[in-house]
mmCIF file of the N, C-alpha and C atoms, coordinates in Angstrom:
data_MODEL
# 
_entry.id   MODEL 
# 
loop_
_atom_site.group_PDB 
_atom_site.id 
_atom_site.type_symbol 
_atom_site.label_atom_id 
_atom_site.label_alt_id 
_atom_site.label_comp_id 
_atom_site.label_asym_id 
_atom_site.label_entity_id 
_atom_site.label_seq_id 
_atom_site.pdbx_PDB_ins_code 
_atom_site.Cartn_x 
_atom_site.Cartn_y 
_atom_site.Cartn_z 
_atom_site.occupancy 
_atom_site.B_iso_or_equiv 
_atom_site.pdbx_formal_charge 
_atom_site.auth_seq_id 
_atom_site.auth_comp_id 
_atom_site.auth_asym_id 
_atom_site.auth_atom_id 
_atom_site.pdbx_PDB_model_num 
ATOM 1   N N  . MET A 1 1  ? 78.672 -93.630 282.809 1.00 0.00 ? 1  MET A N  1 
ATOM 2   C CA . MET A 1 1  ? 79.286 -92.516 283.038 1.00 0.00 ? 1  MET A CA 1 
ATOM 3   C C  . MET A 1 1  ? 78.750 -91.247 283.563 1.00 0.00 ? 1  MET A C  1 
ATOM 4   N N  . ARG A 1 2  ? 77.552 -91.151 283.026 1.00 0.00 ? 2  ARG A N  1 
ATOM 5   C CA . ARG A 1 2  ? 76.674 -89.833 283.922 1.00 0.00 ? 2  ARG A CA 1 
ATOM 6   C C  . ARG A 1 2  ? 76.671 -89.840 285.364 1.00 0.00 ? 2  ARG A C  1 
ATOM 7   N N  . THR A 1 3  ? 76.521 -91.337 285.822 1.00 0.00 ? 3  THR A N  1 
ATOM 8   C CA . THR A 1 3  ? 76.446 -91.532 287.160 1.00 0.00 ? 3  THR A CA 1 
ATOM 9   C C  . THR A 1 3  ? 77.702 -91.161 287.761 1.00 0.00 ? 3  THR A C  1 
ATOM 10  N N  . ALA A 1 4  ? 78.291 -91.589 287.284 1.00 0.00 ? 4  ALA A N  1 
ATOM 11  C CA . ALA A 1 4  ? 79.852 -91.421 287.985 1.00 0.00 ? 4  ALA A CA 1 
ATOM 12  C C  . ALA A 1 4  ? 80.449 -89.759 288.197 1.00 0.00 ? 4  ALA A C  1 
ATOM 13  N N  . LEU A 1 5  ? 80.154 -88.961 287.029 1.00 0.00 ? 5  LEU A N  1 
ATOM 14  C CA . LEU A 1 5  ? 80.044 -87.753 287.144 1.00 0.00 ? 5  LEU A CA 1 
ATOM 15  C C  . LEU A 1 5  ? 79.357 -86.934 287.967 1.00 0.00 ? 5  LEU A C  1 
ATOM 16  N N  . GLY A 1 6  ? 78.119 -87.263 287.969 1.00 0.00 ? 6  GLY A N  1 
ATOM 17  C CA . GLY A 1 6  ? 77.522 -86.963 289.093 1.00 0.00 ? 6  GLY A CA 1 
ATOM 18  C C  . GLY A 1 6  ? 77.666 -87.068 290.410 1.00 0.00 ? 6  GLY A C  1 
ATOM 19  N N  . ILE A 1 7  ? 78.260 -88.116 290.707 1.00 0.00 ? 7  ILE A N  1 
ATOM 20  C CA . ILE A 1 7  ? 78.714 -88.459 291.844 1.00 0.00 ? 7  ILE A CA 1 
ATOM 21  C C  . ILE A 1 7  ? 79.943 -87.351 292.266 1.00 0.00 ? 7  ILE A C  1 
ATOM 22  N N  . ALA A 1 8  ? 80.915 -87.389 291.251 1.00 0.00 ? 8  ALA A N  1 
ATOM 23  C CA . ALA A 1 8  ? 82.143 -86.673 291.681 1.00 0.00 ? 8  ALA A CA 1 
ATOM 24  C C  . ALA A 1 8  ? 81.851 -85.121 291.642 1.00 0.00 ? 8  ALA A C  1 
ATOM 25  N N  . LEU A 1 9  ? 80.896 -84.716 290.907 1.00 0.00 ? 9  LEU A N  1 
ATOM 26  C CA . LEU A 1 9  ? 80.437 -83.428 291.153 1.00 0.00 ? 9  LEU A CA 1 
ATOM 27  C C  . LEU A 1 9  ? 79.685 -83.225 292.691 1.00 0.00 ? 9  LEU A C  1 
ATOM 28  N N  . LEU A 1 10 ? 78.577 -84.129 293.149 1.00 0.00 ? 10 LEU A N  1 
ATOM 29  C CA . LEU A 1 10 ? 78.171 -83.956 294.330 1.00 0.00 ? 10 LEU A CA 1 
ATOM 30  C C  . LEU A 1 10 ? 79.355 -83.819 295.303 1.00 0.00 ? 10 LEU A C  1 
ATOM 31  N N  . ALA A 1 11 ? 80.265 -84.762 295.245 1.00 0.00 ? 11 ALA A N  1 
ATOM 32  C CA . ALA A 1 11 ? 81.284 -85.239 296.433 1.00 0.00 ? 11 ALA A CA 1 
ATOM 33  C C  . ALA A 1 11 ? 82.195 -83.705 296.255 1.00 0.00 ? 11 ALA A C  1 
ATOM 34  N N  . LEU A 1 12 ? 82.440 -83.129 295.095 1.00 0.00 ? 12 LEU A N  1 
ATOM 35  C CA . LEU A 1 12 ? 83.426 -81.640 294.873 1.00 0.00 ? 12 LEU A CA 1 
ATOM 36  C C  . LEU A 1 12 ? 82.539 -80.789 295.593 1.00 0.00 ? 12 LEU A C  1 
ATOM 37  N N  . LEU A 1 13 ? 81.131 -80.746 295.327 1.00 0.00 ? 13 LEU A N  1 
ATOM 38  C CA . LEU A 1 13 ? 80.260 -79.841 295.977 1.00 0.00 ? 13 LEU A CA 1 
ATOM 39  C C  . LEU A 1 13 ? 80.245 -79.885 297.487 1.00 0.00 ? 13 LEU A C  1 
ATOM 40  N N  . ILE A 1 14 ? 80.330 -81.002 298.144 1.00 0.00 ? 14 ILE A N  1 
ATOM 41  C CA . ILE A 1 14 ? 80.169 -81.278 299.815 1.00 0.00 ? 14 ILE A CA 1 
ATOM 42  C C  . ILE A 1 14 ? 81.267 -80.878 299.986 1.00 0.00 ? 14 ILE A C  1 
ATOM 43  N N  . GLY A 1 15 ? 82.528 -81.272 299.382 1.00 0.00 ? 15 GLY A N  1 
ATOM 44  C CA . GLY A 1 15 ? 83.844 -81.025 300.017 1.00 0.00 ? 15 GLY A CA 1 
ATOM 45  C C  . GLY A 1 15 ? 84.133 -79.620 300.093 1.00 0.00 ? 15 GLY A C  1 
ATOM 46  N N  . CYS A 1 16 ? 83.296 -78.643 299.174 1.00 0.00 ? 16 CYS A N  1 
ATOM 47  C CA . CYS A 1 16 ? 83.839 -77.191 299.013 1.00 0.00 ? 16 CYS A CA 1 
ATOM 48  C C  . CYS A 1 16 ? 82.827 -76.645 300.066 1.00 0.00 ? 16 CYS A C  1 
ATOM 49  N N  . ALA A 1 17 ? 81.842 -77.244 300.909 1.00 0.00 ? 17 ALA A N  1 
ATOM 50  C CA . ALA A 1 17 ? 80.768 -76.543 301.223 1.00 0.00 ? 17 ALA A CA 1 
ATOM 51  C C  . ALA A 1 17 ? 81.641 -76.146 302.849 1.00 0.00 ? 17 ALA A C  1 
ATOM 52  N N  . GLU A 1 18 ? 81.103 -75.122 303.439 1.00 0.00 ? 18 GLU A N  1 
ATOM 53  C CA . GLU A 1 18 ? 81.622 -74.802 304.573 1.00 0.00 ? 18 GLU A CA 1 
ATOM 54  C C  . GLU A 1 18 ? 81.711 -75.607 305.593 1.00 0.00 ? 18 GLU A C  1 
ATOM 55  N N  . ASP A 1 19 ? 80.141 -76.102 306.064 1.00 0.00 ? 19 ASP A N  1 
ATOM 56  C CA . ASP A 1 19 ? 80.144 -77.390 306.907 1.00 0.00 ? 19 ASP A CA 1 
ATOM 57  C C  . ASP A 1 19 ? 79.313 -78.374 305.956 1.00 0.00 ? 19 ASP A C  1 
ATOM 58  N N  . PRO A 1 20 ? 80.120 -79.595 305.913 1.00 0.00 ? 20 PRO A N  1 
ATOM 59  C CA . PRO A 1 20 ? 79.662 -80.527 305.136 1.00 0.00 ? 20 PRO A CA 1 
ATOM 60  C C  . PRO A 1 20 ? 78.183 -81.389 305.598 1.00 0.00 ? 20 PRO A C  1 
ATOM 61  N N  . TYR A 1 21 ? 78.450 -81.370 306.892 1.00 0.00 ? 21 TYR A N  1 
ATOM 62  C CA . TYR A 1 21 ? 77.219 -82.162 307.867 1.00 0.00 ? 21 TYR A CA 1 
ATOM 63  C C  . TYR A 1 21 ? 75.940 -80.922 307.483 1.00 0.00 ? 21 TYR A C  1 
ATOM 64  N N  . ARG A 1 22 ? 76.033 -79.747 307.697 1.00 0.00 ? 22 ARG A N  1 
ATOM 65  C CA . ARG A 1 22 ? 74.749 -78.647 307.265 1.00 0.00 ? 22 ARG A CA 1 
ATOM 66  C C  . ARG A 1 22 ? 74.220 -79.245 305.819 1.00 0.00 ? 22 ARG A C  1 
ATOM 67  N N  . ALA A 1 23 ? 75.133 -79.278 304.695 1.00 0.00 ? 23 ALA A N  1 
ATOM 68  C CA . ALA A 1 23 ? 74.933 -79.271 303.863 1.00 0.00 ? 23 ALA A CA 1 
ATOM 69  C C  . ALA A 1 23 ? 73.984 -80.622 303.403 1.00 0.00 ? 23 ALA A C  1 
ATOM 70  N N  . VAL A 1 24 ? 74.461 -81.693 304.097 1.00 0.00 ? 24 VAL A N  1 
ATOM 71  C CA . VAL A 1 24 ? 73.715 -82.993 304.070 1.00 0.00 ? 24 VAL A CA 1 
ATOM 72  C C  . VAL A 1 24 ? 72.621 -83.036 304.935 1.00 0.00 ? 24 VAL A C  1 
ATOM 73  N N  . TYR A 1 25 ? 72.312 -81.999 306.165 1.00 0.00 ? 25 TYR A N  1 
ATOM 74  C CA . TYR A 1 25 ? 71.164 -82.264 306.549 1.00 0.00 ? 25 TYR A CA 1 
ATOM 75  C C  . TYR A 1 25 ? 70.109 -81.295 305.883 1.00 0.00 ? 25 TYR A C  1 
ATOM 76  N N  . ASP A 1 26 ? 70.510 -80.370 305.248 1.00 0.00 ? 26 ASP A N  1 
ATOM 77  C CA . ASP A 1 26 ? 69.412 -79.495 304.583 1.00 0.00 ? 26 ASP A CA 1 
ATOM 78  C C  . ASP A 1 26 ? 69.087 -80.437 303.445 1.00 0.00 ? 26 ASP A C  1 
ATOM 79  N N  . GLY A 1 27 ? 69.971 -81.149 302.492 1.00 0.00 ? 27 GLY A N  1 
ATOM 80  C CA . GLY A 1 27 ? 69.455 -81.809 301.418 1.00 0.00 ? 27 GLY A CA 1 
ATOM 81  C C  . GLY A 1 27 ? 68.442 -83.085 302.116 1.00 0.00 ? 27 GLY A C  1 
ATOM 82  N N  . VAL A 1 28 ? 69.115 -83.611 303.046 1.00 0.00 ? 28 VAL A N  1 
ATOM 83  C CA . VAL A 1 28 ? 67.703 -84.991 303.414 1.00 0.00 ? 28 VAL A CA 1 
ATOM 84  C C  . VAL A 1 28 ? 66.901 -84.006 303.842 1.00 0.00 ? 28 VAL A C  1 
ATOM 85  N N  . LYS A 1 29 ? 66.749 -82.771 304.614 1.00 0.00 ? 29 LYS A N  1 
ATOM 86  C CA . LYS A 1 29 ? 65.326 -82.137 305.220 1.00 0.00 ? 29 LYS A CA 1 
ATOM 87  C C  . LYS A 1 29 ? 64.633 -81.574 303.528 1.00 0.00 ? 29 LYS A C  1 
ATOM 88  N N  . ASN A 1 30 ? 65.612 -81.152 302.935 1.00 0.00 ? 30 ASN A N  1 
ATOM 89  C CA . ASN A 1 30 ? 64.520 -80.705 301.414 1.00 0.00 ? 30 ASN A CA 1 
ATOM 90  C C  . ASN A 1 30 ? 63.913 -81.872 300.732 1.00 0.00 ? 30 ASN A C  1 
ATOM 91  N N  . ARG A 1 31 ? 64.868 -82.772 300.656 1.00 0.00 ? 31 ARG A N  1 
ATOM 92  C CA . ARG A 1 31 ? 64.037 -84.389 299.949 1.00 0.00 ? 31 ARG A CA 1 
ATOM 93  C C  . ARG A 1 31 ? 63.240 -84.830 300.535 1.00 0.00 ? 31 ARG A C  1 
ATOM 94  N N  . ASN A 1 32 ? 62.876 -84.845 301.874 1.00 0.00 ? 32 ASN A N  1 
ATOM 95  C CA . ASN A 1 32 ? 61.904 -85.324 302.761 1.00 0.00 ? 32 ASN A CA 1 
ATOM 96  C C  . ASN A 1 32 ? 60.594 -84.488 302.794 1.00 0.00 ? 32 ASN A C  1 
ATOM 97  N N  . GLU A 1 33 ? 60.861 -82.979 302.565 1.00 0.00 ? 33 GLU A N  1 
ATOM 98  C CA . GLU A 1 33 ? 59.614 -82.292 302.608 1.00 0.00 ? 33 GLU A CA 1 
ATOM 99  C C  . GLU A 1 33 ? 59.389 -82.269 301.166 1.00 0.00 ? 33 GLU A C  1 
ATOM 100 N N  . ALA A 1 34 ? 59.754 -82.489 299.782 1.00 0.00 ? 34 ALA A N  1 
ATOM 101 C CA . ALA A 1 34 ? 59.701 -82.342 298.480 1.00 0.00 ? 34 ALA A CA 1 
ATOM 102 C C  . ALA A 1 34 ? 58.762 -83.665 298.406 1.00 0.00 ? 34 ALA A C  1 
ATOM 103 N N  . LEU A 1 35 ? 59.134 -84.911 299.227 1.00 0.00 ? 35 LEU A N  1 
ATOM 104 C CA . LEU A 1 35 ? 58.469 -86.239 299.234 1.00 0.00 ? 35 LEU A CA 1 
ATOM 105 C C  . LEU A 1 35 ? 56.889 -86.154 299.656 1.00 0.00 ? 35 LEU A C  1 
ATOM 106 N N  . LYS A 1 36 ? 56.755 -85.153 300.697 1.00 0.00 ? 36 LYS A N  1 
ATOM 107 C CA . LYS A 1 36 ? 55.361 -85.214 301.457 1.00 0.00 ? 36 LYS A CA 1 
ATOM 108 C C  . LYS A 1 36 ? 54.421 -85.006 300.444 1.00 0.00 ? 36 LYS A C  1 
ATOM 109 N N  . THR A 1 37 ? 53.018 -85.356 300.796 1.00 0.00 ? 37 THR A N  1 
ATOM 110 C CA . THR A 1 37 ? 51.744 -84.826 299.940 1.00 0.00 ? 37 THR A CA 1 
ATOM 111 C C  . THR A 1 37 ? 51.288 -83.753 300.819 1.00 0.00 ? 37 THR A C  1 
ATOM 112 N N  . PRO A 1 38 ? 50.559 -82.991 300.031 1.00 0.00 ? 38 PRO A N  1 
ATOM 113 C CA . PRO A 1 38 ? 49.957 -81.825 301.054 1.00 0.00 ? 38 PRO A CA 1 
ATOM 114 C C  . PRO A 1 38 ? 49.244 -81.565 302.121 1.00 0.00 ? 38 PRO A C  1 
ATOM 115 N N  . SER A 1 39 ? 48.603 -83.094 302.443 1.00 0.00 ? 39 SER A N  1 
ATOM 116 C CA . SER A 1 39 ? 48.207 -83.437 303.466 1.00 0.00 ? 39 SER A CA 1 
ATOM 117 C C  . SER A 1 39 ? 49.233 -84.058 304.290 1.00 0.00 ? 39 SER A C  1 
ATOM 118 N N  . ASP A 1 40 ? 50.099 -84.410 304.367 1.00 0.00 ? 40 ASP A N  1 
ATOM 119 C CA . ASP A 1 40 ? 51.095 -84.861 304.984 1.00 0.00 ? 40 ASP A CA 1 
ATOM 120 C C  . ASP A 1 40 ? 51.770 -83.254 305.451 1.00 0.00 ? 40 ASP A C  1 
ATOM 121 N N  . ARG A 1 41 ? 51.815 -82.379 304.588 1.00 0.00 ? 41 ARG A N  1 
ATOM 122 C CA . ARG A 1 41 ? 52.568 -81.262 305.094 1.00 0.00 ? 41 ARG A CA 1 
ATOM 123 C C  . ARG A 1 41 ? 51.797 -80.442 306.036 1.00 0.00 ? 41 ARG A C  1 
ATOM 124 N N  . ALA A 1 42 ? 50.379 -80.657 305.598 1.00 0.00 ? 42 ALA A N  1 
ATOM 125 C CA . ALA A 1 42 ? 49.378 -79.903 306.528 1.00 0.00 ? 42 ALA A CA 1 
ATOM 126 C C  . ALA A 1 42 ? 49.469 -80.438 308.048 1.00 0.00 ? 42 ALA A C  1 
ATOM 127 N N  . MET A 1 43 ? 49.950 -81.889 308.186 1.00 0.00 ? 43 MET A N  1 
ATOM 128 C CA . MET A 1 43 ? 49.605 -82.520 309.667 1.00 0.00 ? 43 MET A CA 1 
ATOM 129 C C  . MET A 1 43 ? 50.953 -82.675 310.054 1.00 0.00 ? 43 MET A C  1 
ATOM 130 N N  . SER A 1 44 ? 52.018 -82.375 309.700 1.00 0.00 ? 44 SER A N  1 
ATOM 131 C CA . SER A 1 44 ? 53.282 -82.456 310.465 1.00 0.00 ? 44 SER A CA 1 
ATOM 132 C C  . SER A 1 44 ? 54.060 -81.021 310.733 1.00 0.00 ? 44 SER A C  1 
ATOM 133 N N  . SER A 1 45 ? 54.822 -81.111 311.874 1.00 0.00 ? 45 SER A N  1 
ATOM 134 C CA . SER A 1 45 ? 55.301 -79.890 312.069 1.00 0.00 ? 45 SER A CA 1 
ATOM 135 C C  . SER A 1 45 ? 56.742 -79.565 311.182 1.00 0.00 ? 45 SER A C  1 
ATOM 136 N N  . PRO A 1 46 ? 57.311 -78.745 310.912 1.00 0.00 ? 46 PRO A N  1 
ATOM 137 C CA . PRO A 1 46 ? 58.597 -78.566 310.199 1.00 0.00 ? 46 PRO A CA 1 
ATOM 138 C C  . PRO A 1 46 ? 59.639 -79.240 311.393 1.00 0.00 ? 46 PRO A C  1 
ATOM 139 N N  . ALA A 1 47 ? 60.787 -79.369 310.212 1.00 0.00 ? 47 ALA A N  1 
ATOM 140 C CA . ALA A 1 47 ? 62.048 -79.974 311.055 1.00 0.00 ? 47 ALA A CA 1 
ATOM 141 C C  . ALA A 1 47 ? 62.516 -79.174 311.496 1.00 0.00 ? 47 ALA A C  1 
ATOM 142 N N  . PRO A 1 48 ? 63.413 -79.074 312.293 1.00 0.00 ? 48 PRO A N  1 
ATOM 143 C CA . PRO A 1 48 ? 64.306 -78.183 312.790 1.00 0.00 ? 48 PRO A CA 1 
ATOM 144 C C  . PRO A 1 48 ? 65.214 -77.744 312.135 1.00 0.00 ? 48 PRO A C  1 
ATOM 145 N N  . SER A 1 49 ? 65.732 -76.378 312.439 1.00 0.00 ? 49 SER A N  1 
ATOM 146 C CA . SER A 1 49 ? 66.965 -76.259 311.536 1.00 0.00 ? 49 SER A CA 1 
ATOM 147 C C  . SER A 1 49 ? 68.021 -76.728 312.152 1.00 0.00 ? 49 SER A C  1 
ATOM 148 N N  . TYR A 1 50 ? 69.297 -77.039 311.454 1.00 0.00 ? 50 TYR A N  1 
ATOM 149 C CA . TYR A 1 50 ? 70.460 -77.698 311.219 1.00 0.00 ? 50 TYR A CA 1 
ATOM 150 C C  . TYR A 1 50 ? 70.880 -77.093 312.803 1.00 0.00 ? 50 TYR A C  1 
ATOM 151 N N  . ASP A 1 51 ? 71.223 -75.726 313.333 1.00 0.00 ? 51 ASP A N  1 
ATOM 152 C CA . ASP A 1 51 ? 71.455 -75.329 314.610 1.00 0.00 ? 51 ASP A CA 1 
ATOM 153 C C  . ASP A 1 51 ? 70.943 -75.528 315.448 1.00 0.00 ? 51 ASP A C  1 
ATOM 154 N N  . ALA A 1 52 ? 69.605 -76.117 315.312 1.00 0.00 ? 52 ALA A N  1 
ATOM 155 C CA . ALA A 1 52 ? 68.598 -76.316 316.490 1.00 0.00 ? 52 ALA A CA 1 
ATOM 156 C C  . ALA A 1 52 ? 68.841 -77.898 316.655 1.00 0.00 ? 52 ALA A C  1 
ATOM 157 N N  . TYR A 1 53 ? 69.045 -78.722 315.444 1.00 0.00 ? 53 TYR A N  1 
ATOM 158 C CA . TYR A 1 53 ? 69.141 -80.285 315.585 1.00 0.00 ? 53 TYR A CA 1 
ATOM 159 C C  . TYR A 1 53 ? 70.750 -79.880 316.296 1.00 0.00 ? 53 TYR A C  1 
ATOM 160 N N  . ARG A 1 54 ? 71.777 -79.679 316.064 1.00 0.00 ? 54 ARG A N  1 
ATOM 161 C CA . ARG A 1 54 ? 72.940 -79.710 316.599 1.00 0.00 ? 54 ARG A CA 1 
ATOM 162 C C  . ARG A 1 54 ? 72.928 -79.366 317.953 1.00 0.00 ? 54 ARG A C  1 
ATOM 163 N N  . LYS A 1 55 ? 72.176 -78.291 318.688 1.00 0.00 ? 55 LYS A N  1 
ATOM 164 C CA . LYS A 1 55 ? 72.172 -77.930 319.861 1.00 0.00 ? 55 LYS A CA 1 
ATOM 165 C C  . LYS A 1 55 ? 71.529 -79.379 320.425 1.00 0.00 ? 55 LYS A C  1 
ATOM 166 N N  . GLU A 1 56 ? 70.356 -79.784 320.122 1.00 0.00 ? 56 GLU A N  1 
ATOM 167 C CA . GLU A 1 56 ? 69.771 -80.533 320.688 1.00 0.00 ? 56 GLU A CA 1 
ATOM 168 C C  . GLU A 1 56 ? 70.592 -82.126 320.832 1.00 0.00 ? 56 GLU A C  1 
ATOM 169 N N  . ARG A 1 57 ? 71.215 -82.421 320.003 1.00 0.00 ? 57 ARG A N  1 
ATOM 170 C CA . ARG A 1 57 ? 72.260 -83.419 319.938 1.00 0.00 ? 57 ARG A CA 1 
ATOM 171 C C  . ARG A 1 57 ? 73.580 -83.339 320.805 1.00 0.00 ? 57 ARG A C  1 
ATOM 172 N N  . GLU A 1 58 ? 74.086 -82.102 321.074 1.00 0.00 ? 58 GLU A N  1 
ATOM 173 C CA . GLU A 1 58 ? 75.177 -81.711 321.665 1.00 0.00 ? 58 GLU A CA 1 
ATOM 174 C C  . GLU A 1 58 ? 74.429 -82.115 323.477 1.00 0.00 ? 58 GLU A C  1 
ATOM 175 N N  . GLN A 1 59 ? 73.126 -81.456 323.793 1.00 0.00 ? 59 GLN A N  1 
ATOM 176 C CA . GLN A 1 59 ? 72.697 -81.946 324.765 1.00 0.00 ? 59 GLN A CA 1 
ATOM 177 C C  . GLN A 1 59 ? 72.501 -82.916 325.604 1.00 0.00 ? 59 GLN A C  1 
ATOM 178 N N  . ARG A 1 60 ? 72.150 -83.558 324.382 1.00 0.00 ? 60 ARG A N  1 
ATOM 179 C CA . ARG A 1 60 ? 71.724 -85.187 324.565 1.00 0.00 ? 60 ARG A CA 1 
ATOM 180 C C  . ARG A 1 60 ? 73.058 -85.742 324.946 1.00 0.00 ? 60 ARG A C  1 
ATOM 181 N N  . GLU A 1 61 ? 74.356 -85.676 324.171 1.00 0.00 ? 61 GLU A N  1 
ATOM 182 C CA . GLU A 1 61 ? 75.492 -86.391 324.254 1.00 0.00 ? 61 GLU A CA 1 
ATOM 183 C C  . GLU A 1 61 ? 75.928 -85.965 325.600 1.00 0.00 ? 61 GLU A C  1 
ATOM 184 N N  . LYS A 1 62 ? 75.905 -85.099 326.273 1.00 0.00 ? 62 LYS A N  1 
ATOM 185 C CA . LYS A 1 62 ? 76.323 -84.388 327.611 1.00 0.00 ? 62 LYS A CA 1 
ATOM 186 C C  . LYS A 1 62 ? 75.970 -84.986 328.511 1.00 0.00 ? 62 LYS A C  1 
ATOM 187 N N  . SER A 1 63 ? 74.041 -84.924 328.586 1.00 0.00 ? 63 SER A N  1 
ATOM 188 C CA . SER A 1 63 ? 73.393 -85.873 329.398 1.00 0.00 ? 63 SER A CA 1 
ATOM 189 C C  . SER A 1 63 ? 73.674 -87.398 329.477 1.00 0.00 ? 63 SER A C  1 
ATOM 190 N N  . SER A 1 64 ? 74.072 -87.920 328.316 1.00 0.00 ? 64 SER A N  1 
ATOM 191 C CA . SER A 1 64 ? 74.173 -89.425 328.381 1.00 0.00 ? 64 SER A CA 1 
ATOM 192 C C  . SER A 1 64 ? 75.681 -89.700 329.179 1.00 0.00 ? 64 SER A C  1 
ATOM 193 N N  . GLU A 1 65 ? 76.511 -88.620 329.339 1.00 0.00 ? 65 GLU A N  1 
ATOM 194 C CA . GLU A 1 65 ? 77.800 -88.770 329.891 1.00 0.00 ? 65 GLU A CA 1 
ATOM 195 C C  . GLU A 1 65 ? 77.830 -88.873 331.614 1.00 0.00 ? 65 GLU A C  1 
# 
């Protein structure tokens, strides 16, 4: 029951978001950052912002056409 309520609440929050793709991207980015060890954080570069990711994705789509 709790799981179903959590999923329904999550779906409601994503549905109310201005840009649900941005919300999902930021959520995954934050989760991955939280799972990194301190040494992993020191060695890796930060993930790009959603805007930078979207811009790069659009450029790749245009170049593949």
